[in-house]
Biopython code that builds the backbone (N, CA, C, O; Angstrom):
import numpy as np
from Bio.PDB.StructureBuilder import StructureBuilder

atoms = [
    (1, "UNK", "N", (-23.425, -11.068, 1.666)),
    (1, "UNK", "CA", (-22.712, -10.101, 2.419)),
    (1, "UNK", "C", (-22.184, -9.531, 0.877)),
    (1, "UNK", "O", (-22.394, -8.440, 0.345)),
    (2, "UNK", "N", (-21.595, -10.442, 0.501)),
    (2, "UNK", "CA", (-20.428, -10.151, -1.016)),
    (2, "UNK", "C", (-20.857, -9.535, -1.942)),
    (2, "UNK", "O", (-20.008, -8.834, -2.493)),
    (3, "UNK", "N", (-22.513, -9.478, -2.635)),
    (3, "UNK", "CA", (-23.121, -8.218, -2.475)),
    (3, "UNK", "C", (-22.895, -6.938, -2.418)),
    (3, "UNK", "O", (-22.552, -6.110, -3.262)),
    (4, "UNK", "N", (-23.166, -6.885, -1.167)),
    (4, "UNK", "CA", (-22.630, -5.805, -0.670)),
    (4, "UNK", "C", (-21.294, -5.172, -0.689)),
    (4, "UNK", "O", (-21.235, -3.946, -0.775)),
    (5, "UNK", "N", (-20.413, -5.751, -0.632)),
    (5, "UNK", "CA", (-18.886, -5.548, -0.562)),
    (5, "UNK", "C", (-18.694, -5.272, -2.188)),
    (5, "UNK", "O", (-18.334, -4.104, -2.334)),
    (6, "UNK", "N", (-18.798, -5.862, -3.273)),
    (6, "UNK", "CA", (-19.315, -5.845, -4.777)),
    (6, "UNK", "C", (-19.474, -4.442, -5.496)),
    (6, "UNK", "O", (-18.730, -3.845, -6.274)),
    (7, "UNK", "N", (-20.762, -4.119, -4.935)),
    (7, "UNK", "CA", (-21.541, -2.701, -5.399)),
    (7, "UNK", "C", (-20.514, -1.948, -4.558)),
    (7, "UNK", "O", (-20.167, -0.932, -5.160)),
    (8, "UNK", "N", (-19.996, -2.066, -3.553)),
    (8, "UNK", "CA", (-19.746, -0.602, -2.423)),
    (8, "UNK", "C", (-17.679, -0.365, -3.885)),
    (8, "UNK", "O", (-17.085, 0.478, -4.558)),
    (9, "UNK", "N", (-17.629, -1.283, -3.619)),
    (9, "UNK", "CA", (-15.921, -1.367, -4.863)),
    (9, "UNK", "C", (-16.580, -0.992, -5.627)),
    (9, "UNK", "O", (-16.734, 0.228, -5.679)),
    (10, "UNK", "N", (-17.246, -1.805, -6.533)),
    (10, "UNK", "CA", (-17.713, -0.590, -8.053)),
    (10, "UNK", "C", (-17.987, 0.632, -8.096)),
    (10, "UNK", "O", (-18.010, 1.310, -9.122)),
    (11, "UNK", "N", (-18.265, 1.086, -6.748)),
    (11, "UNK", "CA", (-18.878, 2.475, -6.980)),
    (11, "UNK", "C", (-17.427, 3.283, -6.750)),
    (11, "UNK", "O", (-16.861, 3.994, -7.580)),
    (12, "UNK", "N", (-16.947, 2.946, -5.274)),
    (12, "UNK", "CA", (-15.521, 3.898, -5.159)),
    (12, "UNK", "C", (-14.631, 3.257, -5.822)),
    (12, "UNK", "O", (-13.630, 3.261, -5.106)),
    (13, "UNK", "N", (-14.372, 2.605, -6.956)),
    (13, "UNK", "CA", (-12.986, 2.183, -7.240)),
    (13, "UNK", "C", (-11.207, 2.636, -7.769)),
    (13, "UNK", "O", (-10.083, 2.159, -7.926)),
    (14, "UNK", "N", (-12.051, 3.970, -7.875)),
    (14, "UNK", "CA", (-10.993, 5.118, -7.360)),
    (14, "UNK", "C", (-10.660, 5.558, -6.196)),
    (14, "UNK", "O", (-9.599, 6.178, -6.143)),
    (15, "UNK", "N", (-11.151, 5.444, -5.407)),
    (15, "UNK", "CA", (-10.725, 5.286, -3.718)),
    (15, "UNK", "C", (-9.691, 4.185, -3.578)),
    (15, "UNK", "O", (-8.502, 4.343, -3.304)),
    (16, "UNK", "N", (-10.474, 2.784, -3.861)),
    (16, "UNK", "CA", (-10.227, 1.913, -3.017)),
    (16, "UNK", "C", (-8.956, 1.562, -3.681)),
    (16, "UNK", "O", (-8.111, 1.058, -2.942)),
    (17, "UNK", "N", (-8.495, 1.801, -5.519)),
    (17, "UNK", "CA", (-6.909, 1.944, -6.118)),
    (17, "UNK", "C", (-6.166, 2.771, -5.153)),
    (17, "UNK", "O", (-5.108, 2.423, -4.629)),
    (18, "UNK", "N", (-7.078, 4.435, -4.845)),
    (18, "UNK", "CA", (-5.934, 5.145, -4.077)),
    (18, "UNK", "C", (-5.056, 4.626, -2.597)),
    (18, "UNK", "O", (-3.916, 4.934, -2.250)),
    (19, "UNK", "N", (-5.946, 3.836, -1.988)),
    (19, "UNK", "CA", (-5.688, 3.511, -0.680)),
    (19, "UNK", "C", (-4.506, 2.231, -0.876)),
    (19, "UNK", "O", (-3.481, 2.015, -0.229)),
    (20, "UNK", "N", (-5.122, 1.476, -2.071)),
    (20, "UNK", "CA", (-4.409, 0.423, -1.669)),
    (20, "UNK", "C", (-2.740, 0.456, -2.315)),
    (20, "UNK", "O", (-1.840, -0.366, -2.142)),
    (21, "UNK", "N", (-2.743, 2.061, -3.314)),
    (21, "UNK", "CA", (-1.384, 2.693, -3.675)),
    (21, "UNK", "C", (-0.690, 3.138, -2.608)),
    (21, "UNK", "O", (0.516, 2.909, -2.518)),
    (22, "UNK", "N", (-1.396, 3.858, -1.629)),
    (22, "UNK", "CA", (-1.207, 4.374, -0.356)),
    (22, "UNK", "C", (-0.522, 3.343, 0.666)),
    (22, "UNK", "O", (0.474, 3.731, 1.277)),
    (23, "UNK", "N", (-1.095, 1.826, 0.916)),
    (23, "UNK", "CA", (-0.659, 1.407, 1.537)),
    (23, "UNK", "C", (0.726, 1.004, 1.205)),
    (23, "UNK", "O", (1.715, 1.327, 1.863)),
    (24, "UNK", "N", (0.726, 0.376, 0.284)),
    (24, "UNK", "CA", (1.683, -0.612, -0.399)),
    (24, "UNK", "C", (3.496, 0.760, -1.247)),
    (24, "UNK", "O", (4.699, 0.648, -1.483)),
    (25, "UNK", "N", (2.483, 1.722, -1.325)),
    (25, "UNK", "CA", (3.743, 2.456, -1.288)),
    (25, "UNK", "C", (4.014, 3.103, 0.208)),
    (25, "UNK", "O", (5.152, 3.530, 0.403)),
    (26, "UNK", "N", (3.285, 3.180, 1.019)),
    (26, "UNK", "CA", (4.048, 3.828, 2.983)),
    (26, "UNK", "C", (4.753, 2.193, 3.030)),
    (26, "UNK", "O", (5.959, 2.339, 3.229)),
    (27, "UNK", "N", (4.543, 1.318, 2.962)),
    (27, "UNK", "CA", (5.748, -0.053, 3.063)),
    (27, "UNK", "C", (6.659, -0.220, 2.599)),
    (27, "UNK", "O", (7.685, -0.640, 3.134)),
    (28, "UNK", "N", (6.446, 0.158, 1.154)),
    (28, "UNK", "CA", (8.083, 0.394, 0.060)),
    (28, "UNK", "C", (9.413, 1.781, 0.522)),
    (28, "UNK", "O", (10.636, 1.903, 0.458)),
    (29, "UNK", "N", (8.160, 2.646, 1.006)),
    (29, "UNK", "CA", (8.799, 3.859, 1.667)),
    (29, "UNK", "C", (9.332, 3.503, 2.827)),
    (29, "UNK", "O", (10.417, 4.054, 3.007)),
    (30, "UNK", "N", (8.971, 2.742, 3.757)),
    (30, "UNK", "CA", (9.524, 2.411, 5.179)),
    (30, "UNK", "C", (10.559, 1.389, 5.149)),
    (30, "UNK", "O", (11.444, 1.506, 5.997)),
    (31, "UNK", "N", (10.624, 0.368, 4.306)),
    (31, "UNK", "CA", (11.275, -0.371, 3.778)),
    (31, "UNK", "C", (12.908, 0.324, 3.017)),
    (31, "UNK", "O", (14.046, 0.079, 3.417)),
    (32, "UNK", "N", (12.483, 1.262, 1.785)),
    (32, "UNK", "CA", (14.438, 1.748, 1.779)),
    (32, "UNK", "C", (14.569, 2.918, 2.807)),
    (32, "UNK", "O", (15.681, 3.408, 3.004)),
    (33, "UNK", "N", (13.554, 3.346, 3.416)),
    (33, "UNK", "CA", (14.566, 3.870, 4.876)),
    (33, "UNK", "C", (15.272, 3.052, 5.532)),
    (33, "UNK", "O", (16.496, 3.072, 5.662)),
    (34, "UNK", "N", (14.101, 1.897, 6.205)),
    (34, "UNK", "CA", (15.756, 1.168, 7.261)),
    (34, "UNK", "C", (16.090, 0.267, 6.653)),
    (34, "UNK", "O", (16.181, -0.849, 7.165)),
    (35, "UNK", "N", (16.478, 0.614, 4.855)),
    (35, "UNK", "CA", (17.805, -0.088, 4.653)),
    (35, "UNK", "C", (18.661, 0.530, 3.911)),
    (35, "UNK", "O", (19.297, -0.181, 3.133)),
    (36, "UNK", "N", (18.923, 1.916, 3.915)),
    (36, "UNK", "CA", (19.303, 3.012, 4.077)),
    (36, "UNK", "C", (19.262, 3.290, 2.465)),
    (36, "UNK", "O", (20.263, 3.668, 1.856)),
    (37, "UNK", "N", (18.051, 3.072, 1.868)),
    (37, "UNK", "CA", (18.324, 3.231, 0.582)),
    (37, "UNK", "C", (17.916, 5.058, -0.242)),
    (37, "UNK", "O", (18.353, 5.693, -1.201)),
    (38, "UNK", "N", (16.894, 5.268, 0.795)),
    (38, "UNK", "CA", (16.974, 6.872, 2.022)),
    (38, "UNK", "C", (17.394, 7.389, 1.891)),
    (38, "UNK", "O", (18.358, 7.034, 1.211)),
    (39, "UNK", "N", (17.374, 8.983, 2.295)),
    (39, "UNK", "CA", (17.676, 9.389, 3.848)),
    (39, "UNK", "C", (16.548, 9.945, 4.880)),
    (39, "UNK", "O", (15.432, 10.138, 4.398)),
    (40, "UNK", "N", (16.661, 10.100, 5.669)),
    (40, "UNK", "CA", (15.497, 10.322, 6.845)),
    (40, "UNK", "C", (15.015, 11.434, 6.349)),
    (40, "UNK", "O", (13.815, 11.207, 6.195)),
    (41, "UNK", "N", (15.272, 12.640, 5.964)),
    (41, "UNK", "CA", (15.080, 13.949, 5.606)),
    (41, "UNK", "C", (14.198, 13.896, 4.299)),
    (41, "UNK", "O", (13.345, 14.739, 4.019)),
    (42, "UNK", "N", (14.638, 12.380, 3.253)),
    (42, "UNK", "CA", (13.576, 12.134, 2.113)),
    (42, "UNK", "C", (12.521, 11.645, 2.459)),
    (42, "UNK", "O", (11.449, 12.177, 2.171)),
    (43, "UNK", "N", (12.606, 10.623, 3.094)),
    (43, "UNK", "CA", (11.621, 10.088, 4.463)),
    (43, "UNK", "C", (10.591, 11.019, 4.760)),
    (43, "UNK", "O", (9.416, 11.064, 4.396)),
    (44, "UNK", "N", (11.364, 11.859, 5.601)),
    (44, "UNK", "CA", (10.002, 12.523, 6.364)),
    (44, "UNK", "C", (9.449, 13.985, 5.367)),
    (44, "UNK", "O", (8.617, 14.818, 5.726)),
    (45, "UNK", "N", (10.186, 13.950, 4.090)),
    (45, "UNK", "CA", (9.330, 14.905, 3.666)),
    (45, "UNK", "C", (8.030, 14.378, 2.884)),
    (45, "UNK", "O", (6.929, 14.927, 2.872)),
    (46, "UNK", "N", (8.519, 12.812, 2.024)),
    (46, "UNK", "CA", (6.945, 11.658, 1.708)),
    (46, "UNK", "C", (6.221, 11.397, 2.804)),
    (46, "UNK", "O", (5.369, 10.529, 2.613)),
    (47, "UNK", "N", (6.263, 11.871, 3.955)),
    (47, "UNK", "CA", (5.703, 10.960, 4.699)),
    (47, "UNK", "C", (5.796, 10.334, 5.700)),
    (47, "UNK", "O", (4.838, 10.210, 6.464)),
    (48, "UNK", "N", (6.698, 9.921, 5.870)),
    (48, "UNK", "CA", (7.178, 8.370, 6.140)),
    (48, "UNK", "C", (7.648, 9.018, 8.236)),
    (48, "UNK", "O", (8.230, 10.056, 8.552)),
    (49, "UNK", "N", (7.081, 7.876, 9.216)),
    (49, "UNK", "CA", (7.604, 8.270, 10.224)),
    (49, "UNK", "C", (8.601, 8.675, 10.546)),
    (49, "UNK", "O", (9.375, 8.621, 9.591)),
    (50, "UNK", "N", (9.267, 9.270, 11.818)),
    (50, "UNK", "CA", (10.848, 10.001, 11.828)),
    (50, "UNK", "C", (11.161, 9.123, 12.440)),
    (50, "UNK", "O", (11.870, 9.511, 13.368)),
    (51, "UNK", "N", (10.983, 7.805, 12.441)),
    (51, "UNK", "CA", (11.753, 6.729, 14.006)),
    (51, "UNK", "C", (12.758, 5.854, 12.394)),
    (51, "UNK", "O", (12.252, 5.134, 11.534)),
    (52, "UNK", "N", (14.357, 6.331, 12.521)),
    (52, "UNK", "CA", (15.465, 5.590, 11.431)),
    (52, "UNK", "C", (15.050, 4.774, 12.637)),
    (52, "UNK", "O", (14.948, 5.118, 13.814)),
    (53, "UNK", "N", (14.692, 2.813, 11.653)),
    (53, "UNK", "CA", (15.028, 1.846, 12.906)),
    (53, "UNK", "C", (13.838, 1.402, 12.740)),
    (53, "UNK", "O", (13.441, 0.462, 12.051)),
    (54, "UNK", "N", (13.170, 2.265, 13.536)),
    (54, "UNK", "CA", (11.503, 2.477, 14.254)),
    (54, "UNK", "C", (11.475, 0.582, 14.601)),
    (54, "UNK", "O", (12.211, -0.404, 14.622)),
    (55, "UNK", "N", (9.947, 1.047, 14.840)),
    (55, "UNK", "CA", (9.474, -0.353, 15.340)),
    (55, "UNK", "C", (9.576, -1.404, 13.822)),
    (55, "UNK", "O", (9.734, -0.827, 12.746)),
    (56, "UNK", "N", (9.478, -2.841, 13.861)),
    (56, "UNK", "CA", (9.216, -3.881, 12.513)),
    (56, "UNK", "C", (7.933, -3.838, 12.024)),
    (56, "UNK", "O", (7.429, -2.874, 12.599)),
    (57, "UNK", "N", (6.879, -4.465, 11.086)),
    (57, "UNK", "CA", (5.852, -4.682, 10.664)),
    (57, "UNK", "C", (5.418, -5.529, 11.069)),
    (57, "UNK", "O", (5.981, -6.617, 11.183)),
    (58, "UNK", "N", (3.687, -5.123, 11.577)),
    (58, "UNK", "CA", (3.655, -6.129, 11.994)),
    (58, "UNK", "C", (2.408, -6.884, 11.159)),
    (58, "UNK", "O", (1.670, -6.342, 10.336)),
    (59, "UNK", "N", (2.357, -9.132, 11.864)),
    (59, "UNK", "CA", (1.897, -9.552, 10.477)),
    (59, "UNK", "C", (0.307, -8.624, 9.896)),
    (59, "UNK", "O", (-0.113, -8.521, 8.743)),
    (60, "UNK", "N", (-0.010, -8.323, 10.589)),
    (60, "UNK", "CA", (-1.509, -7.552, 10.365)),
    (60, "UNK", "C", (-1.184, -6.540, 8.920)),
    (60, "UNK", "O", (-1.571, -6.666, 7.758)),
    (61, "UNK", "N", (-0.282, -5.486, 9.599)),
    (61, "UNK", "CA", (0.483, -4.510, 7.760)),
    (61, "UNK", "C", (0.357, -5.625, 6.407)),
    (61, "UNK", "O", (-0.002, -5.610, 5.230)),
    (62, "UNK", "N", (0.694, -6.210, 7.028)),
    (62, "UNK", "CA", (1.935, -7.804, 6.529)),
    (62, "UNK", "C", (0.408, -7.871, 5.606)),
    (62, "UNK", "O", (0.239, -7.098, 4.664)),
    (63, "UNK", "N", (-0.231, -8.485, 5.850)),
    (63, "UNK", "CA", (-1.875, -9.206, 5.228)),
    (63, "UNK", "C", (-2.350, -8.317, 4.700)),
    (63, "UNK", "O", (-2.887, -8.512, 3.610)),
    (64, "UNK", "N", (-2.326, -6.939, 5.306)),
    (64, "UNK", "CA", (-2.840, -5.386, 4.653)),
    (64, "UNK", "C", (-2.332, -5.022, 3.496)),
    (64, "UNK", "O", (-3.057, -4.421, 2.703)),
    (65, "UNK", "N", (-1.099, -5.290, 3.200)),
    (65, "UNK", "CA", (-0.377, -5.032, 2.547)),
    (65, "UNK", "C", (-0.466, -6.020, 1.419)),
    (65, "UNK", "O", (-0.512, -5.663, 0.242)),
    (66, "UNK", "N", (-0.480, -6.819, 1.670)),
    (66, "UNK", "CA", (-0.160, -8.251, 0.512)),
    (66, "UNK", "C", (-1.673, -7.809, -0.158)),
    (66, "UNK", "O", (-1.786, -7.642, -1.373)),
    (67, "UNK", "N", (-2.490, -7.690, 0.517)),
    (67, "UNK", "CA", (-3.806, -8.131, 0.027)),
    (67, "UNK", "C", (-4.257, -6.746, -0.655)),
    (67, "UNK", "O", (-5.324, -6.674, -1.264)),
    (68, "UNK", "N", (-3.464, -5.748, -0.530)),
    (68, "UNK", "CA", (-3.595, -4.606, -1.399)),
    (68, "UNK", "C", (-2.982, -4.471, -2.754)),
    (68, "UNK", "O", (-3.484, -3.951, -3.750)),
    (69, "UNK", "N", (-1.425, -5.213, -2.575)),
    (69, "UNK", "CA", (-0.318, -5.358, -3.324)),
    (69, "UNK", "C", (-1.415, -6.432, -4.989)),
    (69, "UNK", "O", (-1.306, -6.345, -6.212)),
    (70, "UNK", "N", (-2.194, -7.167, -4.211)),
    (70, "UNK", "CA", (-3.216, -8.680, -5.031)),
    (70, "UNK", "C", (-3.458, -7.908, -5.937)),
    (70, "UNK", "O", (-3.090, -7.865, -7.111)),
    (71, "UNK", "N", (-4.822, -6.599, -4.653)),
    (71, "UNK", "CA", (-5.740, -5.897, -5.847)),
    (71, "UNK", "C", (-5.246, -5.361, -7.010)),
    (71, "UNK", "O", (-5.685, -5.538, -8.146)),
    (72, "UNK", "N", (-4.132, -4.571, -6.603)),
    (72, "UNK", "CA", (-3.379, -3.854, -7.329)),
    (72, "UNK", "C", (-2.680, -4.615, -8.559)),
    (72, "UNK", "O", (-2.313, -3.973, -9.543)),
    (73, "UNK", "N", (-2.521, -5.909, -8.477)),
    (73, "UNK", "CA", (-1.938, -6.422, -9.693)),
    (73, "UNK", "C", (-2.544, -7.574, -10.637)),
    (73, "UNK", "O", (-2.180, -8.091, -11.693)),
    (74, "UNK", "N", (-4.090, -7.801, -9.409)),
    (74, "UNK", "CA", (-5.032, -8.499, -10.658)),
    (74, "UNK", "C", (-5.941, -6.909, -11.031)),
    (74, "UNK", "O", (-6.774, -7.105, -11.916)),
    (75, "UNK", "N", (-5.925, -5.962, -10.703)),
    (75, "UNK", "CA", (-6.537, -4.704, -11.301)),
    (75, "UNK", "C", (-5.467, -4.245, -13.175)),
    (75, "UNK", "O", (-5.976, -3.728, -14.169)),
    (76, "UNK", "N", (-4.090, -4.654, -13.017)),
    (76, "UNK", "CA", (-3.156, -4.192, -13.985)),
    (76, "UNK", "C", (-3.118, -5.147, -15.172)),
    (76, "UNK", "O", (-2.802, -5.104, -16.362)),
    (77, "UNK", "N", (-3.589, -6.030, -14.290)),
    (77, "UNK", "CA", (-3.943, -8.028, -15.802)),
    (77, "UNK", "C", (-4.950, -7.409, -15.939)),
    (77, "UNK", "O", (-4.697, -6.557, -16.791)),
    (78, "UNK", "N", (-6.154, -7.292, -15.554)),
    (78, "UNK", "CA", (-7.550, -7.200, -16.274)),
    (78, "UNK", "C", (-7.000, -5.241, -17.244)),
    (78, "UNK", "O", (-7.127, -5.411, -18.457)),
    (79, "UNK", "N", (-6.760, -4.498, -17.090)),
    (79, "UNK", "CA", (-6.386, -4.009, -17.978)),
    (79, "UNK", "C", (-5.939, -4.172, -18.575)),
    (79, "UNK", "O", (-6.565, -4.305, -19.627)),
    (80, "UNK", "N", (-4.492, -4.346, -18.655)),
    (80, "UNK", "CA", (-3.688, -5.266, -20.022)),
    (80, "UNK", "C", (-4.460, -6.679, -20.778)),
    (80, "UNK", "O", (-4.281, -7.418, -21.747)),
    (81, "UNK", "N", (-4.983, -6.581, -20.159)),
    (81, "UNK", "CA", (-6.027, -8.226, -21.251)),
    (81, "UNK", "C", (-7.094, -7.243, -22.329)),
    (81, "UNK", "O", (-7.788, -7.620, -23.274)),
    (82, "UNK", "N", (-6.877, -5.734, -21.701)),
    (82, "UNK", "CA", (-8.782, -4.973, -22.778)),
    (82, "UNK", "C", (-7.387, -4.708, -23.676)),
    (82, "UNK", "O", (-7.456, -4.163, -24.778)),
]
sb = StructureBuilder()
sb.init_structure("model")
sb.init_model(0)
sb.init_chain("A")
sb.init_seg("    ")
for serial, (resi, resn, name, xyz) in enumerate(atoms, 1):
    if name == "N":
        sb.init_residue(resn, " ", resi, " ")
    sb.init_atom(name, np.array(xyz, "f"), 0.0, 1.0, " ", f" {name:<3s}", serial, name[0])
structure = sb.get_structure()
């Protein structure tokens, strides 16, 4: 199973990186909106849901965003070493 996952992730590495950025960016946008750092109008323009306050972040969302953030950090570190 690991061989298949590595082959697929190598083939679509750009798409994986874009998906990771979207996950992390969405959570940052939601966090900034809930803290009042950006207005609801700005958040709506950037694609955030229009529920101010809204529901909290589930543990599964946090796990996905954490894994995505770690992959982005790992990729950035490996690019910096080259």
